[in-house]
C-alpha positions in Angstrom: 174.5 -219.1 -15.6 173.6 -219.1 -19.4 172.1 -216.2 -21.0 170.5 -219.1 -23.2 167.8 -221.2 -21.3 168.3 -224.7 -21.0 164.6 -225.5 -22.5 165.9 -223.6 -25.7 169.0 -225.9 -26.1 166.9 -229.0 -25.4 164.3 -228.1 -28.0 167.2 -227.6 -30.3 168.8 -230.8 -29.8 165.5 -232.9 -29.9 166.2 -233.7 -26.0 162.8 -234.6 -24.5 164.2 -236.2 -21.1 166.0 -234.6 -17.9 168.6 -237.2 -17.4 171.1 -235.2 -19.3 170.3 -231.7 -17.8 173.4 -231.0 -15.6 175.5 -232.3 -18.4 173.6 -230.0 -21.1 173.6 -227.1 -18.7 177.4 -227.2 -18.3 178.1 -227.8 -22.0 175.7 -225.0 -22.9 177.6 -222.5 -20.2 181.0 -223.7 -22.1 179.4 -222.9 -25.7 178.3 -219.4 -24.3 181.6 -218.8 -23.2 183.3 -220.0 -26.4 181.0 -217.7 -28.4 182.2 -214.9 -26.2 185.6 -215.8 -26.7 185.4 -216.0 -30.3 183.5 -212.6 -30.6 185.5 -211.0 -28.0 182.2 -209.8 -26.3 179.9 -210.9 -23.8 176.8 -212.2 -24.6 174.9 -209.8 -22.4 176.2 -206.9 -24.6 174.3 -208.3 -27.3 171.2 -209.1 -25.2 168.0 -206.8 -26.0 164.5 -206.8 -24.7 163.9 -209.3 -27.3 167.2 -211.5 -26.3 169.9 -212.5 -28.2 170.4 -211.9 -32.1 168.9 -215.2 -33.4 172.4 -215.9 -35.3 174.1 -215.5 -32.2 171.6 -218.1 -30.6 172.0 -220.7 -33.7 175.9 -220.3 -33.5 175.8 -221.2 -29.6 173.4 -224.1 -30.5 175.9 -225.4 -33.1 178.5 -225.0 -30.8 176.3 -227.2 -27.9 175.7 -229.7 -30.8 179.2 -230.1 -31.7 180.0 -230.9 -27.9 176.9 -232.9 -27.0 176.1 -235.3 -30.0 178.3 -235.0 -32.9 181.0 -237.2 -34.5 184.3 -235.5 -34.5 184.0 -234.9 -38.3 180.8 -233.6 -37.9 181.9 -231.7 -34.8 184.2 -229.7 -36.9 181.8 -228.9 -39.6 179.6 -227.7 -36.9 182.0 -225.4 -35.2 183.0 -223.7 -38.7 179.4 -223.2 -39.2 179.2 -221.6 -35.9 182.1 -219.2 -36.5 180.0 -218.0 -39.4 177.1 -217.3 -37.6 179.0 -215.3 -35.0 181.8 -213.7 -37.3 179.6 -210.5 -37.8 179.5 -209.7 -33.9 183.0 -210.3 -33.6 184.9 -207.5 -32.3 188.9 -206.7 -32.6 189.6 -208.1 -36.2 193.0 -207.0 -37.8 195.3 -204.5 -36.4 
């Protein structure tokens, strides 16, 4: 189950229908997992009473957008932008 609510993801993607909810949930779960692997940190570890930091949410949304509605060229750009947003939270850099 995602840390970020499906409604937040749908709002970010401007999706107003329910036809893709199952697909979007699977892609959101995958984007959260990918972000956690990149940061080498569970999203739950970053969550506070106010939720996740905004830049982490945006990083996950960029990964989701890359998977859901981007062309291959745009997807690569979105993935790089997501890394920029997630990099400050990354653990285990270097030796």
